[in-house]
C-alpha positions as CSV (number, residue, x, y, z in Angstrom):
1,X,-3.7,-23.0,-36.6
2,X,-3.0,-26.7,-36.2
3,X,-3.3,-28.8,-33.0
4,X,-1.5,-32.1,-32.4
5,X,-3.4,-35.2,-33.0
6,X,-6.4,-33.5,-34.7
7,X,-7.6,-33.9,-38.1
8,X,-9.0,-30.7,-39.6
9,X,-12.4,-31.0,-41.3
10,X,-13.4,-28.0,-43.2
11,X,-17.0,-27.1,-44.0
12,X,-18.6,-29.1,-41.1
13,X,-20.4,-26.0,-40.0
14,X,-22.3,-25.3,-43.1
15,X,-23.0,-29.1,-43.8
16,X,-24.5,-29.5,-40.4
17,X,-26.8,-26.5,-40.8
18,X,-27.9,-27.5,-44.3
19,X,-28.8,-31.0,-42.9
20,X,-31.6,-29.8,-40.7
21,X,-35.1,-30.6,-41.8
22,X,-38.2,-28.6,-41.3
23,X,-39.5,-31.1,-38.7
24,X,-40.3,-29.4,-35.3
25,X,-38.7,-32.4,-33.5
26,X,-35.7,-34.2,-35.0
27,X,-32.4,-35.9,-34.0
28,X,-29.0,-34.8,-35.4
29,X,-25.4,-35.5,-34.7
30,X,-22.9,-32.9,-33.2
31,X,-19.8,-33.5,-35.3
32,X,-16.3,-34.1,-33.8
33,X,-13.6,-31.5,-33.8
34,X,-15.5,-28.6,-32.3
35,X,-14.8,-29.3,-28.5
36,X,-14.6,-26.3,-26.0
37,X,-13.1,-28.0,-22.9
38,X,-15.4,-30.9,-22.1
39,X,-18.3,-29.5,-24.0
40,X,-19.4,-29.0,-27.5
41,X,-18.6,-25.4,-28.8
42,X,-21.5,-23.2,-27.7
43,X,-21.5,-21.0,-30.8
44,X,-22.0,-24.0,-33.1
45,X,-24.9,-25.0,-30.8
46,X,-26.5,-21.7,-31.0
47,X,-26.2,-21.7,-34.7
48,X,-28.1,-25.1,-34.9
49,X,-30.9,-23.6,-32.6
50,X,-31.1,-20.6,-34.8
51,X,-31.4,-22.6,-38.0
52,X,-34.0,-24.9,-36.5
53,X,-36.0,-22.0,-35.4
54,X,-35.7,-20.2,-38.7
55,X,-36.8,-23.3,-40.4
56,X,-40.1,-22.9,-38.8
57,X,-40.8,-19.3,-39.6
58,X,-42.5,-17.8,-42.6
59,X,-40.4,-15.9,-44.9
60,X,-40.4,-12.0,-44.7
61,X,-39.6,-11.9,-41.1
62,X,-35.9,-11.3,-40.2
63,X,-34.2,-12.3,-37.1
64,X,-34.1,-9.3,-34.7
65,X,-32.8,-10.9,-31.5
66,X,-31.8,-14.3,-30.0
67,X,-31.3,-15.1,-26.4
68,X,-29.4,-18.4,-25.6
69,X,-29.0,-20.1,-22.1
70,X,-26.3,-22.6,-22.1
71,X,-27.9,-24.9,-19.5
72,X,-25.5,-27.7,-19.6
73,X,-22.5,-29.1,-21.7
74,X,-23.5,-30.9,-24.8
75,X,-21.2,-33.7,-26.2
76,X,-20.4,-35.0,-29.6
77,X,-23.0,-37.4,-30.9
78,X,-26.8,-37.4,-31.0
79,X,-29.1,-34.7,-29.9
80,X,-32.7,-33.9,-30.1
81,X,-34.0,-30.7,-31.4
82,X,-37.4,-29.3,-30.3
83,X,-39.0,-26.2,-31.8
84,X,-42.2,-24.5,-30.4
85,X,-43.8,-21.5,-32.2
86,X,-44.8,-19.4,-29.2
87,X,-46.7,-16.8,-31.2
88,X,-46.8,-16.2,-34.9
89,X,-48.2,-12.8,-35.8
90,X,-48.3,-10.6,-39.0
91,X,-45.3,-8.7,-38.0
92,X,-43.5,-10.7,-35.3
93,X,-43.0,-14.3,-34.5
94,X,-41.5,-15.7,-31.4
95,X,-39.9,-19.2,-31.4
96,X,-38.4,-21.4,-28.7
97,X,-35.8,-24.1,-29.3
98,X,-34.4,-26.6,-26.9
99,X,-31.5,-29.0,-27.7
100,X,-31.7,-32.0,-25.6
101,X,-29.2,-34.9,-24.8
102,X,-29.9,-38.0,-22.9
103,X,-33.3,-36.5,-21.8
104,X,-31.8,-33.4,-20.5
105,X,-31.7,-29.7,-21.9
106,X,-28.3,-28.7,-22.7
107,X,-29.2,-25.4,-24.7
108,X,-32.4,-23.4,-24.8
109,X,-33.1,-20.5,-27.2
110,X,-35.7,-17.8,-27.7
111,X,-35.6,-16.2,-31.2
112,X,-37.6,-13.2,-32.2
113,X,-38.3,-12.5,-35.9
114,X,-39.7,-9.4,-37.1
115,X,-41.0,-7.7,-40.4
116,X,-39.7,-4.2,-41.4
117,X,-42.3,-1.6,-40.9
118,X,-42.5,2.2,-41.6
119,X,-41.9,4.2,-38.5
120,X,-41.2,7.9,-37.8
121,X,-38.7,6.8,-35.2
122,X,-35.2,6.7,-36.8
123,X,-32.0,6.8,-34.5
124,X,-29.3,5.2,-36.7
125,X,-26.0,6.7,-35.3
126,X,-24.0,3.8,-34.2
127,X,-20.6,3.4,-32.3
128,X,-17.6,3.8,-34.6
129,X,-15.1,0.6,-34.5
130,X,-12.1,1.3,-32.4
131,X,-10.3,-1.7,-33.9
132,X,-6.8,-1.0,-35.3
133,X,-5.6,-2.5,-38.7
134,X,-5.3,-6.3,-39.0
135,X,-1.6,-5.7,-39.6
136,X,-1.3,-4.7,-35.9
137,X,-2.8,-7.9,-34.5
138,X,-1.7,-11.3,-33.6
139,X,-3.3,-14.6,-34.1
140,X,-4.2,-16.8,-31.2
141,X,-1.1,-18.8,-29.9
142,X,-0.7,-22.3,-31.1
143,X,-1.1,-24.0,-27.8
144,X,-2.9,-26.9,-26.2
145,X,-4.5,-24.2,-24.1
146,X,-6.5,-23.0,-27.1
147,X,-9.8,-24.8,-27.4
148,X,-10.1,-27.3,-30.3
149,X,-12.9,-25.4,-31.9
150,X,-10.6,-22.3,-32.4
151,X,-8.7,-24.1,-35.2
152,X,-11.7,-23.2,-37.4
153,X,-11.2,-19.5,-37.3
154,X,-8.5,-17.0,-37.9
155,X,-8.0,-14.2,-35.3
156,X,-6.2,-10.8,-35.3
157,X,-6.3,-9.8,-31.7
158,X,-5.4,-6.1,-31.4
159,X,-7.7,-4.8,-28.7
160,X,-6.7,-5.6,-25.1
161,X,-4.4,-8.5,-24.2
162,X,-3.9,-12.1,-24.7
163,X,-5.9,-14.5,-22.2
164,X,-4.1,-15.5,-19.2
165,X,-1.7,-12.7,-19.4
166,X,-2.6,-10.8,-16.3
167,X,-3.6,-7.6,-18.0
168,X,-6.7,-6.1,-16.4
169,X,-8.1,-4.2,-19.3
170,X,-11.8,-3.8,-19.9
171,X,-11.9,-4.0,-23.8
172,X,-11.0,-7.2,-25.7
173,X,-11.2,-8.2,-29.4
174,X,-9.9,-7.5,-32.9
175,X,-10.7,-9.2,-36.2
176,X,-12.1,-12.6,-36.9
177,X,-13.0,-14.9,-40.0
178,X,-13.5,-18.6,-40.7
179,X,-10.4,-20.5,-41.6
180,X,-11.9,-22.9,-44.1
181,X,-15.7,-22.4,-44.5
182,X,-16.2,-20.4,-47.7
183,X,-19.8,-19.5,-48.0
184,X,-21.9,-16.3,-48.2
185,X,-22.6,-15.2,-44.5
186,X,-25.7,-16.1,-42.9
187,X,-26.9,-15.7,-39.4
188,X,-26.1,-19.3,-38.4
189,X,-22.5,-19.0,-39.6
190,X,-22.3,-15.6,-38.1
191,X,-23.3,-16.9,-34.7
192,X,-20.5,-19.3,-34.7
193,X,-18.0,-16.6,-35.6
194,X,-19.1,-14.1,-32.9
195,X,-18.9,-16.7,-30.2
196,X,-15.4,-17.9,-31.2
197,X,-13.8,-15.2,-29.2
198,X,-12.6,-16.1,-25.8
199,X,-14.5,-14.5,-22.9
200,X,-13.3,-10.9,-22.3
201,X,-12.4,-11.7,-18.6
202,X,-9.7,-14.2,-19.6
203,X,-6.8,-11.6,-19.8
204,X,-7.4,-10.6,-16.2
205,X,-6.0,-14.1,-15.2
206,X,-2.5,-15.1,-14.5
207,X,-3.0,-18.8,-15.1
208,X,-5.3,-20.9,-17.3
209,X,-8.8,-21.5,-15.8
210,X,-12.2,-22.5,-17.2
211,X,-14.6,-20.0,-18.3
212,X,-17.8,-20.1,-20.5
213,X,-20.8,-18.3,-21.5
214,X,-23.8,-18.8,-19.2
215,X,-26.3,-16.6,-21.1
216,X,-25.9,-14.8,-24.5
217,X,-28.2,-12.3,-26.2
218,X,-27.4,-11.1,-29.7
219,X,-29.4,-8.4,-31.6
220,X,-29.2,-7.7,-35.4
221,X,-30.2,-4.0,-36.1
222,X,-29.9,-4.5,-39.8
223,X,-29.8,-7.7,-42.0
224,X,-26.1,-9.0,-42.6
225,X,-24.5,-7.5,-45.8
226,X,-25.3,-9.9,-48.6
227,X,-21.9,-9.4,-50.3
228,X,-19.9,-10.5,-47.2
229,X,-18.7,-14.1,-46.7
230,X,-17.2,-16.3,-44.1
231,X,-13.9,-15.4,-45.5
232,X,-14.6,-11.7,-45.1
233,X,-13.0,-10.2,-42.0
234,X,-15.3,-8.9,-39.3
235,X,-14.5,-6.6,-36.4
236,X,-15.3,-7.4,-32.6
237,X,-14.9,-5.6,-29.4
238,X,-16.3,-6.7,-26.2
239,X,-16.3,-4.6,-23.0
240,X,-16.6,-5.8,-19.4
241,X,-19.4,-4.0,-17.5
242,X,-18.8,-5.8,-14.5
243,X,-17.0,-8.9,-13.1
244,X,-16.9,-10.4,-9.5
245,X,-17.8,-13.5,-7.5
246,X,-17.0,-15.8,-10.5
247,X,-19.3,-14.0,-13.0
248,X,-18.7,-11.6,-15.6
249,X,-21.1,-9.2,-17.5
250,X,-19.9,-8.0,-21.0
251,X,-21.4,-6.4,-24.0
252,X,-19.8,-6.3,-27.4
253,X,-20.2,-4.7,-30.9
254,X,-19.6,-6.3,-34.2
255,X,-18.7,-4.6,-37.4
256,X,-18.1,-5.5,-41.0
257,X,-14.7,-4.8,-42.7
258,X,-15.9,-1.3,-43.6
259,X,-16.9,-0.4,-40.0
260,X,-20.8,-0.8,-40.2
261,X,-22.3,-2.1,-37.1
262,X,-24.0,-5.4,-37.9
263,X,-24.6,-6.8,-34.4
264,X,-24.8,-6.0,-30.5
265,X,-24.0,-8.9,-28.1
266,X,-24.2,-9.2,-24.3
267,X,-23.0,-12.3,-22.2
268,X,-23.1,-13.5,-18.8
269,X,-19.9,-15.6,-18.2
270,X,-18.9,-17.9,-15.6
271,X,-15.1,-18.0,-14.7
272,X,-13.4,-20.4,-12.3
273,X,-10.2,-18.4,-11.5
């Protein structure tokens, strides 16, 4: 997908995450080419927050859940990352991360890491993917209405309808992968992939209107499959639980190419239409 007047820069996502140091407070640059309207792409911001939190946690504890509040729009340029270990235990560590710009918090995240333990409780039946084959899906239209960051991804939309198509369906999704990044998948890259989907309420609109995530919680029941990459295809379906008064509440499941559930996501969305 190409956008007029924009120069594509592959691998920025990985390079930015790899550049983070272990320092609890540090300044980094948000790179150009990842705008979402007037703001920096939230999925990239969440990935930076995750990586900063992860860099302060002992090995052996995997990410179990992450909650992100998109407090205000971040812009391309310098930001300050601040990490605080709220509690570090033998089995569970809780970390808070703020991304600040010009003295204001733009993104605030709470990350929970946990070590696997033996347990008699085991409920592992998961929802099956309803996503049709990729051949039945369509890419996002090549339009100025599509956010700048979306050119970094490939989509096959085949659950629900296109954004702004006046189709009041409750499910929305399909297949997704990175267009240029070619790396083994990790949580940071995965966060950018999941949040690349437009809000599930957009197909309900007749005309383009702003919409964005207000809060986002994502949970990981199992480690990401190590043999998958950013060029692997992943399946995503969001479901609208409730939407009214300018807000939408959705949950989503994400599966790998073989239909294994890899993440559970929930978002509160603001919509101005």
